[in-house]
C-alpha positions as CSV (number, residue, x, y, z in Angstrom):
1,M,6.3,-20.9,16.6
2,V,3.0,-20.1,15.0
3,V,0.2,-18.5,17.1
4,V,-3.3,-18.1,15.8
5,L,-4.8,-14.9,17.2
6,A,-8.2,-13.6,17.7
7,L,-8.8,-9.9,18.4
8,A,-11.9,-8.1,19.7
9,C,-14.0,-6.2,17.2
10,E,-15.0,-2.8,18.3
11,R,-17.3,-0.2,16.7
12,H,-18.0,3.4,17.7
13,E,-21.2,5.3,16.9
14,L,-20.5,9.1,16.7
15,P,-22.2,12.2,15.3
16,A,-21.5,13.0,11.7
17,T,-21.4,15.9,9.3
18,E,-21.6,15.9,5.6
19,K,-19.5,18.2,3.3
20,G,-19.6,18.4,-0.5
21,S,-19.6,15.3,-2.7
22,S,-17.3,13.4,-0.3
23,V,-18.5,12.4,3.1
24,E,-16.7,13.6,6.2
25,R,-17.3,12.3,9.8
26,V,-15.3,13.3,12.8
27,T,-15.2,12.6,16.5
28,R,-16.2,14.9,19.4
29,G,-13.5,17.1,21.0
30,P,-10.7,19.0,19.2
31,R,-11.5,18.7,15.5
32,P,-8.8,17.0,13.4
33,T,-9.9,18.0,9.9
34,G,-8.7,15.4,7.4
35,A,-9.5,18.1,4.9
36,T,-8.2,17.9,1.4
37,R,-5.2,20.2,0.9
38,W,-4.7,19.7,-2.8
39,V,-5.4,17.2,-5.7
40,R,-3.3,16.5,-8.8
41,P,-5.1,14.6,-11.6
42,L,-2.5,12.6,-13.6
43,T,-4.3,12.1,-16.9
44,G,-3.7,11.1,-20.5
45,P,-5.3,9.5,-23.6
46,G,-4.2,6.0,-22.5
47,R,-4.9,3.8,-19.4
48,E,-3.0,4.8,-16.3
49,S,-2.3,2.8,-13.1
50,A,-0.7,3.7,-9.8
51,A,2.5,1.9,-8.9
52,G,3.7,3.4,-5.6
53,L,3.7,6.3,-3.2
54,A,6.0,7.4,-0.3
55,H,7.0,10.4,1.8
56,D,10.6,11.3,2.7
57,A,11.8,13.0,5.9
58,R,11.0,16.5,4.5
59,G,7.4,15.7,4.0
60,E,7.8,15.6,0.2
61,V,6.1,12.8,-1.7
62,V,7.3,10.6,-4.6
63,V,5.0,8.7,-6.9
64,A,5.3,6.0,-9.6
65,L,2.8,5.2,-12.2
66,N,2.4,3.2,-15.5
67,S,0.7,4.2,-18.7
68,D,0.5,3.2,-22.4
69,A,0.5,6.9,-23.5
70,A,1.5,10.4,-22.5
71,V,0.5,11.7,-19.0
72,A,0.3,15.2,-17.7
73,D,-0.7,17.0,-14.5
74,F,-1.4,20.7,-13.8
75,F,2.2,21.6,-14.4
76,G,2.6,19.9,-17.8
77,P,3.8,16.6,-19.2
78,L,4.8,13.9,-16.7
79,L,5.1,11.0,-18.9
80,N,6.2,12.1,-22.4
81,P,5.0,10.7,-25.6
82,R,7.3,7.9,-26.9
83,T,10.1,8.8,-29.3
84,G,12.3,6.4,-31.2
85,P,11.7,2.7,-30.9
86,V,8.3,1.7,-29.5
87,T,8.6,0.2,-26.1
88,P,5.8,-2.1,-24.8
89,E,5.5,-0.3,-21.5
90,T,6.4,3.1,-20.0
91,F,6.5,4.3,-16.4
92,A,7.0,7.7,-14.7
93,V,8.5,8.7,-11.4
94,A,7.8,12.2,-9.9
95,R,8.4,14.2,-6.7
96,Y,5.9,16.7,-5.3
97,G,6.5,19.3,-2.6
98,T,4.4,19.7,0.5
99,G,1.9,22.0,-1.3
100,G,1.5,19.6,-4.2
101,E,3.9,21.5,-6.5
102,R,5.8,19.1,-8.9
103,Q,9.6,19.4,-8.5
104,W,10.7,16.9,-11.2
105,S,9.5,13.9,-13.2
106,L,11.1,11.2,-15.3
107,S,9.7,9.1,-18.1
108,L,11.3,5.7,-18.6
109,P,10.8,2.4,-20.5
110,G,9.4,-0.5,-18.5
111,F,6.7,-1.2,-15.9
112,A,7.1,0.0,-12.3
113,E,6.0,-2.5,-9.7
114,V,7.3,-1.3,-6.4
115,L,8.5,2.1,-5.1
116,A,10.4,2.9,-1.9
117,V,12.0,6.1,-0.6
118,S,14.7,6.4,2.1
119,A,14.6,9.0,4.9
120,R,17.2,10.9,3.0
121,G,15.1,11.1,-0.1
122,R,16.8,8.4,-2.3
123,V,14.2,6.8,-4.6
124,F,14.1,3.0,-5.4
125,V,11.9,1.5,-8.1
126,V,11.6,-2.2,-8.8
127,G,10.1,-3.0,-12.1
128,R,10.3,-5.2,-15.2
129,N,11.1,-4.8,-18.9
130,V,10.2,-7.6,-21.3
131,A,12.8,-6.5,-23.9
132,G,15.6,-5.0,-21.8
133,A,16.1,-1.3,-21.5
134,D,18.6,1.5,-20.8
135,L,17.4,3.4,-17.7
136,G,20.4,5.7,-17.7
137,G,23.5,3.5,-17.0
138,G,23.6,1.3,-20.1
139,P,21.6,-1.6,-21.5
140,L,20.0,-4.0,-19.0
141,P,18.8,-7.5,-19.9
142,A,15.2,-8.4,-20.1
143,G,13.6,-9.0,-16.7
144,R,13.3,-7.2,-13.4
145,F,15.4,-4.2,-12.5
146,L,16.3,-2.1,-9.5
147,L,16.5,1.7,-10.3
148,E,17.9,4.2,-7.8
149,L,17.5,8.0,-8.1
150,G,18.7,10.8,-6.0
151,R,16.4,13.3,-4.2
152,D,16.6,15.6,-7.2
153,G,15.7,12.8,-9.7
154,V,19.3,12.4,-10.9
155,F,20.2,8.8,-12.0
156,I,22.3,6.9,-9.5
157,G,22.2,3.4,-10.8
158,A,20.2,0.6,-12.4
159,R,20.8,-3.1,-12.1
160,S,19.3,-6.4,-13.0
161,L,17.8,-8.1,-10.0
162,E,18.7,-11.5,-11.3
163,L,22.3,-10.5,-11.7
164,L,22.2,-9.3,-8.1
165,G,21.3,-12.8,-7.0
166,V,17.5,-12.2,-6.5
167,P,15.6,-15.3,-7.8
168,D,14.0,-14.7,-11.1
169,T,10.7,-16.2,-9.8
170,L,10.2,-13.5,-7.2
171,L,7.1,-11.5,-7.9
172,P,7.6,-8.2,-5.9
173,R,4.7,-6.6,-4.1
174,H,6.2,-4.1,-1.7
175,A,9.5,-2.6,-0.4
176,D,10.8,-0.6,2.5
177,V,14.2,1.0,3.2
178,D,16.0,0.8,6.6
179,G,18.1,3.4,8.3
180,L,21.3,2.2,6.7
181,G,19.8,2.4,3.1
182,N,19.3,-1.3,2.8
183,L,16.3,-2.3,0.7
184,V,13.8,-5.0,1.8
185,L,11.7,-6.4,-1.0
186,V,8.7,-8.8,-0.4
187,G,6.4,-10.9,-2.6
188,S,6.2,-14.5,-3.5
189,L,8.6,-17.2,-4.8
190,A,7.9,-20.3,-6.9
191,D,8.4,-23.5,-4.9
192,A,8.4,-26.9,-6.7
193,K,6.2,-28.6,-4.0
194,R,4.1,-25.8,-2.6
195,G,3.5,-23.5,-5.5
196,R,4.1,-19.9,-4.6
197,V,5.3,-19.1,-1.0
198,P,5.7,-15.7,0.8
199,A,9.2,-14.4,0.4
200,A,11.5,-11.5,1.2
201,V,15.0,-10.4,0.1
202,K,17.3,-7.8,1.6
203,L,19.8,-5.8,-0.5
204,D,22.5,-3.6,0.9
205,A,23.0,0.0,-0.1
206,K,25.4,-1.2,-2.9
207,G,23.0,-3.8,-4.2
208,A,24.6,-6.9,-2.7
209,L,22.1,-9.6,-1.7
210,L,22.3,-10.0,2.1
211,W,19.7,-12.7,2.6
212,T,16.6,-14.4,1.2
213,Y,13.6,-15.6,3.4
214,A,11.0,-18.0,2.2
215,H,8.0,-19.1,4.2
216,D,7.2,-22.8,4.5
217,G,3.5,-22.3,3.6
218,Q,1.8,-21.5,0.4
219,G,0.8,-17.9,-0.1
220,E,2.1,-14.4,-0.7
221,A,3.8,-11.6,1.2
222,V,2.1,-8.3,0.3
223,S,3.7,-5.7,2.5
224,A,6.8,-5.1,4.6
225,A,7.9,-2.6,7.3
226,V,11.3,-2.1,8.8
227,D,11.8,-0.8,12.4
228,V,14.6,1.4,13.7
229,E,16.6,-1.7,14.6
230,G,16.4,-3.1,11.1
231,Q,13.9,-5.8,12.1
232,V,11.4,-6.6,9.3
233,Y,7.7,-7.2,9.6
234,V,6.1,-9.1,6.7
235,A,2.3,-9.4,6.2
236,G,0.3,-11.2,3.6
237,V,-1.9,-14.3,3.1
238,L,-1.3,-18.0,3.7
239,Q,-3.4,-20.7,2.0
240,A,-4.1,-24.1,3.6
241,S,-6.5,-26.9,3.1
242,R,-8.7,-27.4,6.2
243,V,-10.9,-29.9,4.5
244,R,-10.3,-31.8,1.3
245,G,-10.9,-29.7,-1.8
246,A,-11.4,-26.4,0.1
247,M,-8.6,-23.9,0.7
248,D,-8.5,-21.4,3.5
249,S,-6.9,-18.0,3.1
250,Q,-5.5,-16.6,6.4
251,P,-3.9,-13.2,7.1
252,F,-0.5,-13.5,8.6
253,L,2.3,-11.4,10.2
254,V,5.9,-12.5,10.5
255,K,8.7,-10.7,12.3
256,L,12.2,-11.3,11.0
257,D,15.4,-10.0,12.6
258,A,17.9,-7.9,10.7
259,R,19.5,-11.1,9.4
260,G,16.3,-12.5,8.0
261,R,15.7,-15.1,10.8
262,T,12.1,-15.6,12.0
263,R,11.4,-14.2,15.5
264,W,7.7,-15.0,15.6
265,E,4.6,-15.5,13.5
266,R,0.9,-14.5,14.1
267,R,-2.2,-15.5,12.1
268,L,-5.7,-14.1,12.3
269,D,-8.2,-16.9,12.7
270,T,-10.6,-16.7,9.7
271,R,-11.2,-19.1,6.9
272,S,-11.1,-16.3,4.3
273,G,-9.1,-13.2,4.7
274,R,-5.8,-11.4,3.8
275,A,-3.5,-8.8,5.1
276,T,-2.7,-6.0,2.6
277,G,-0.4,-3.6,4.5
278,V,1.8,-3.4,7.6
279,A,3.5,-0.4,9.3
280,V,5.6,-0.1,12.5
281,Q,6.3,2.9,14.8
282,G,7.4,2.8,18.4
283,Q,5.6,0.1,20.4
284,R,2.9,-0.6,17.7
285,V,2.9,-2.8,14.6
286,L,-0.3,-2.3,12.6
287,V,-1.7,-4.6,10.0
288,T,-4.7,-3.9,7.6
289,G,-6.6,-6.1,5.3
290,G,-10.0,-7.8,5.0
291,F,-12.0,-10.9,5.6
292,T,-15.1,-12.5,3.9
293,A,-15.7,-15.2,6.6
294,P,-16.1,-14.6,10.3
295,L,-13.0,-13.8,12.3
296,T,-13.4,-15.4,15.7
297,F,-11.7,-16.2,19.0
298,L,-13.5,-17.9,21.9
299,E,-16.5,-15.6,22.7
300,R,-15.6,-12.8,20.4
301,T,-16.6,-12.8,16.7
302,C,-16.2,-10.3,13.9
303,A,-19.3,-11.2,11.8
304,V,-19.6,-10.7,8.0
305,E,-22.8,-10.9,5.9
306,S,-23.0,-13.7,3.3
307,G,-21.3,-12.5,0.1
308,G,-19.9,-9.5,1.9
309,G,-16.7,-8.5,3.5
310,R,-15.1,-6.4,6.3
311,G,-11.9,-4.5,6.5
312,F,-9.7,-4.5,9.6
313,V,-6.8,-2.9,11.3
314,A,-5.1,-5.0,13.9
315,A,-2.4,-3.8,16.4
316,F,0.4,-5.7,18.0
317,D,3.4,-4.8,20.1
318,P,6.9,-5.6,18.9
319,E,6.8,-9.0,20.7
320,G,3.7,-10.0,18.8
321,T,1.2,-9.5,21.7
322,P,-2.2,-8.4,20.2
323,R,-3.4,-5.0,21.4
324,W,-6.6,-4.1,19.6
325,L,-8.6,-4.6,16.3
326,R,-11.0,-2.3,14.5
327,D,-13.2,-3.5,11.7
328,F,-14.8,-1.1,9.2
329,G,-15.5,-0.8,5.5
330,F,-15.2,-3.6,3.0
331,I,-11.4,-3.9,3.0
332,G,-8.3,-1.9,4.1
333,T,-5.8,-1.8,1.2
334,G,-2.9,0.2,2.9
335,L,-1.8,2.1,5.9
336,A,0.9,4.4,7.1
337,L,2.0,5.8,10.5
338,D,3.4,9.2,11.5
339,A,6.0,10.1,14.2
340,Q,3.3,11.1,16.6
341,E,0.5,8.6,17.3
342,G,-1.4,8.7,14.0
343,A,-2.3,5.9,11.6
344,L,-3.9,6.6,8.2
345,V,-5.8,3.8,6.5
346,V,-7.0,3.7,2.9
347,G,-9.5,1.2,1.7
348,R,-12.8,0.5,0.1
349,Y,-16.4,0.5,1.4
350,E,-19.9,-0.2,0.3
351,E,-22.7,2.3,0.6
352,G,-23.9,2.3,4.2
353,D,-20.7,0.8,5.7
354,D,-19.6,2.0,9.1
355,L,-16.1,3.4,9.0
356,G,-16.0,3.8,12.8
357,T,-18.0,6.9,13.0
358,G,-21.3,5.9,11.4
359,P,-22.7,4.8,7.9
360,M,-21.2,6.4,4.8
361,T,-22.9,7.3,1.6
362,G,-21.4,5.9,-1.7
363,V,-22.1,4.7,-5.1
364,A,-24.8,2.0,-4.7
365,G,-23.7,-1.4,-5.6
366,S,-20.0,-0.5,-5.7
367,R,-17.3,-2.0,-3.5
368,M,-14.8,0.5,-4.8
369,N,-15.9,3.6,-2.9
370,L,-12.7,5.0,-1.4
371,F,-12.2,5.7,2.3
372,L,-9.6,7.4,4.5
373,V,-9.7,6.7,8.2
374,K,-7.3,8.3,10.8
375,L,-6.7,6.3,13.9
376,D,-4.7,6.7,17.1
377,R,-2.1,3.9,16.6
378,V,-1.8,3.3,20.4
379,D,-5.5,2.5,21.2
380,G,-7.2,2.5,17.8
381,V,-9.6,5.3,18.5
382,V,-11.0,6.8,15.2
383,Q,-10.1,10.4,14.9
384,W,-11.9,11.1,11.6
385,A,-13.2,9.3,8.5
386,R,-13.8,10.4,5.0
387,G,-15.6,8.6,2.1
388,F,-15.2,9.3,-1.6
389,P,-17.9,7.6,-3.7
390,R,-16.3,5.8,-6.6
391,E,-17.8,3.4,-9.3
392,A,-16.7,-0.1,-10.0
393,L,-16.0,-0.6,-13.7
394,G,-14.4,-3.4,-15.6
395,D,-11.5,-5.3,-14.0
396,A,-11.5,-3.1,-10.9
397,D,-9.7,-5.8,-8.9
398,V,-6.4,-4.7,-10.5
399,V,-6.7,-1.2,-9.1
400,R,-4.2,-0.3,-6.4
401,D,-4.6,2.5,-3.9
402,F,-1.7,3.8,-1.9
403,V,-1.4,5.9,1.3
404,S,1.6,7.6,2.9
405,L,2.1,9.9,5.9
406,S,4.8,12.5,6.5
407,T,6.5,12.4,9.9
408,K,4.6,15.6,10.9
409,G,1.2,14.3,10.0
410,P,-0.1,15.4,6.6
411,G,-1.0,12.5,4.4
412,A,-1.2,11.6,0.7
413,V,-3.2,9.1,-1.4
414,L,-2.4,7.8,-4.8
415,G,-5.1,5.9,-6.6
416,T,-7.1,5.3,-9.8
417,Q,-10.4,6.8,-10.7
418,L,-12.7,4.3,-12.5
419,G,-15.1,7.1,-13.3
420,P,-15.9,10.6,-12.0
421,V,-14.8,11.2,-8.4
422,D,-14.6,14.1,-6.1
423,L,-11.7,14.1,-3.6
424,G,-12.8,17.4,-2.0
425,T,-11.7,20.0,-4.5
426,G,-14.2,19.3,-7.3
427,R,-15.4,16.6,-9.6
428,L,-12.6,14.8,-11.6
429,E,-13.9,13.4,-14.9
430,G,-12.6,10.5,-16.9
431,A,-11.9,6.8,-16.3
432,W,-8.7,4.9,-15.7
433,E,-6.9,8.1,-14.7
434,V,-4.6,8.4,-11.7
435,F,-5.1,11.0,-8.9
436,L,-2.7,12.2,-6.2
437,G,-4.2,14.0,-3.2
438,G,-2.8,15.7,-0.1
439,F,-4.7,15.7,3.2
440,D,-4.4,17.5,6.5
441,P,-3.6,15.5,9.7
């Protein structure tokens, strides 16, 4: 059963303060800071891109990034210069402690696409290698791989996804790990009649394929979240023709049971929008994304200016009942929940956009200004919002920004600076470099 939902749009006007080159606005009452704890520039002579970010149960953070040259942080080389035969692509995986201290890093041949970390600290990387590679356990064939590392970075295993039974047409976008160590991977699959369709696969802790899910509509799954019962929430975008020659793009959320069977589906009623992230904790399932055409339901409408866009966070309960929606910024690109009642959203805004606490300054004409907004996941009340002016250069649409929260509240952001940016500890120079930042609850 498919239900098209409409959710009320709410905005809050609150006093604001400005601090440094980034913009900080907070609500009245006890002051949650959102202050920058530390920043780690990950830089090199080549072009870097962020590939994934996740916390483990200890509050430590793991990152994955890609580059075509050596990369270093404050502690030294992260991605070493190539030696021996030249590989077309190279990626790095690294773990940082709660204070931003690097604990270990690995440099490997290939291209990282998806990162996930289990509560116990095991690291999973899904990626591709066009020529085949040895990631530590012997040669793998060309194509996509699943790499597993221990908490300390020690190699556990690497396998070909195709040899595990995962269709070779799957384009992975996101992954999550359940309490049993099973990996859920989502993206899109090629379909002879419908083009690409949203899809998900589940692999057990030993790599065996448990099930494959494919939606019956054209589109893409972009994010997944697994609850404590092993049920899977999949979010993304569906495309449909409402009138001849015109395609609608609609954000969707599907709940699957632990065996991959559909429990329910919800869609947001807009002709042009997409979901980019989903997270679940307790009695709330949150989805973020954006829309460039009005999102309406009966008498309530989320308006959008011509040629513009709005970001959103929508909340549901585990049965799919809508609870609230907030719209702010240009688009939400990711979100994470903590074990209390916090939700941290990362996204992009234009100068003057309201992030829930009033207009933010930014680089004029840029839709790549970076924001962080902390919400109460139960009722959606904005606790604080921060904006980081960032330029839009070149093919900025390929830039990915990631956010993660530890169970106790501190958050982290992994992203790409397209030009100079200040995350609260001073101006970072350069372009197409990666940054990692830690933030207070």
